[in-house]
C-alpha positions as CSV (number, residue, x, y, z in Angstrom):
1,X,27.8,9.6,8.7
2,X,24.7,11.8,8.2
3,X,22.4,12.5,11.2
4,X,19.4,10.1,11.3
5,X,16.3,9.4,13.2
6,X,14.6,6.1,14.1
7,X,11.2,5.8,12.6
8,X,8.4,3.4,13.6
9,X,5.3,3.4,11.3
10,X,2.6,1.3,13.1
11,X,-1.0,0.6,12.1
12,X,-3.7,-0.7,14.4
13,X,-3.1,-4.2,13.2
14,X,0.7,-4.4,12.5
15,X,4.1,-2.9,12.3
16,X,4.3,-1.4,8.8
17,X,7.9,-0.1,8.6
18,X,10.7,0.5,11.0
19,X,14.2,1.8,10.3
20,X,16.6,4.8,10.1
21,X,15.7,7.9,8.1
22,X,17.0,11.3,7.3
23,X,13.6,12.9,6.6
24,X,9.9,12.1,7.1
25,X,7.1,14.1,5.6
26,X,3.5,13.6,6.8
27,X,0.2,15.5,6.8
28,X,-1.1,16.7,10.1
29,X,-4.2,18.7,11.1
30,X,-1.9,21.8,11.1
31,X,-0.6,21.0,7.6
32,X,2.3,19.1,6.1
33,X,5.3,18.6,8.3
34,X,8.9,17.5,7.6
35,X,10.8,15.9,10.5
36,X,14.6,15.7,10.4
37,X,17.1,14.6,13.1
38,X,17.2,17.2,15.8
39,X,13.6,18.4,15.2
40,X,11.8,19.9,18.2
41,X,9.7,17.4,20.1
42,X,6.2,17.3,18.8
43,X,2.9,15.5,19.2
44,X,0.2,15.9,16.4
45,X,-2.8,14.3,14.8
46,X,-2.2,12.8,11.4
47,X,-4.6,13.5,8.6
48,X,-5.1,11.0,5.9
49,X,-2.4,11.3,3.2
50,X,0.8,9.8,1.9
51,X,3.8,9.7,4.3
52,X,7.2,9.8,2.7
53,X,10.3,8.5,4.4
54,X,13.8,9.1,3.1
55,X,15.8,6.2,4.4
56,X,19.4,6.5,5.6
57,X,20.5,4.3,2.6
58,X,19.1,6.9,0.2
59,X,15.9,5.1,-0.7
60,X,12.3,6.3,-0.3
61,X,9.5,4.5,1.4
62,X,5.9,5.8,0.8
63,X,2.8,4.7,2.7
64,X,-0.9,5.6,2.6
65,X,-1.9,6.6,6.1
66,X,-5.5,7.1,7.3
67,X,-5.6,9.0,10.6
68,X,-3.6,8.6,13.8
69,X,-0.9,10.4,15.7
70,X,2.7,11.5,15.1
71,X,5.2,11.8,18.0
72,X,8.8,12.9,17.9
73,X,11.4,13.1,20.7
74,X,15.1,12.3,21.1
75,X,15.4,11.5,17.4
76,X,12.7,8.8,17.6
77,X,9.6,9.3,15.4
78,X,6.5,7.3,15.9
79,X,3.6,7.3,13.4
80,X,0.7,5.5,15.0
81,X,-1.9,5.1,12.3
82,X,-5.5,3.8,12.3
83,X,-4.8,2.3,8.8
84,X,-1.5,2.3,6.9
85,X,-0.2,0.4,3.9
86,X,3.1,0.7,2.0
87,X,2.7,1.9,-1.6
88,X,4.4,-1.3,-2.8
89,X,1.5,-3.3,-1.2
90,X,-1.3,-1.3,-2.9
91,X,-3.0,-3.0,-5.8
92,X,-3.5,-0.2,-8.3
93,X,-6.4,-1.8,-10.2
94,X,-8.2,-2.6,-6.9
95,X,-7.7,1.0,-5.7
96,X,-9.0,2.4,-9.0
97,X,-12.1,0.1,-8.8
98,X,-12.7,1.2,-5.1
99,X,-12.5,4.8,-6.2
100,X,-15.1,4.4,-9.0
101,X,-17.4,2.4,-6.7
102,X,-17.1,5.1,-4.0
103,X,-17.9,7.8,-6.5
104,X,-21.0,6.0,-7.8
105,X,-22.1,5.4,-4.2
106,X,-21.4,9.0,-3.3
107,X,-19.3,7.7,-0.4
108,X,-17.0,10.6,0.3
109,X,-14.9,8.9,3.0
110,X,-14.3,5.8,0.8
111,X,-13.5,8.1,-2.1
112,X,-10.9,9.9,0.0
113,X,-9.3,6.6,1.2
114,X,-9.0,5.4,-2.4
115,X,-7.6,8.7,-3.6
116,X,-4.9,8.6,-0.9
117,X,-4.0,5.1,-1.8
118,X,-3.5,6.1,-5.5
119,X,-1.6,9.2,-4.5
120,X,0.8,7.1,-2.4
121,X,1.4,4.8,-5.4
122,X,2.1,7.7,-7.6
123,X,4.7,9.1,-5.3
124,X,6.7,5.9,-5.0
């Protein structure tokens, strides 16, 4: 059996995903980071971006994450996000409309959130 780590992806309002994984890739303020079983303990600040989880069963889970923290110790990874949604939950047409509206309103923060949601959908 391959080495694995336990992952908890939690948003402020709900538990988004929990399970066993072999690799998690996330964006931090220091850059993109890949965490595998046996990684050094870490604590970091999450940047907005897609999080990719390679499950122990060989599948891939992708989520759009907007801010938060990442913590890893003893093969347990916690992603505590301000906002997070699985790529499978994202309505592509709604995200595209939100992007267009943000561009027309010159709302850079909303534009970034919409772009990240669309990037997460593209990765899945």
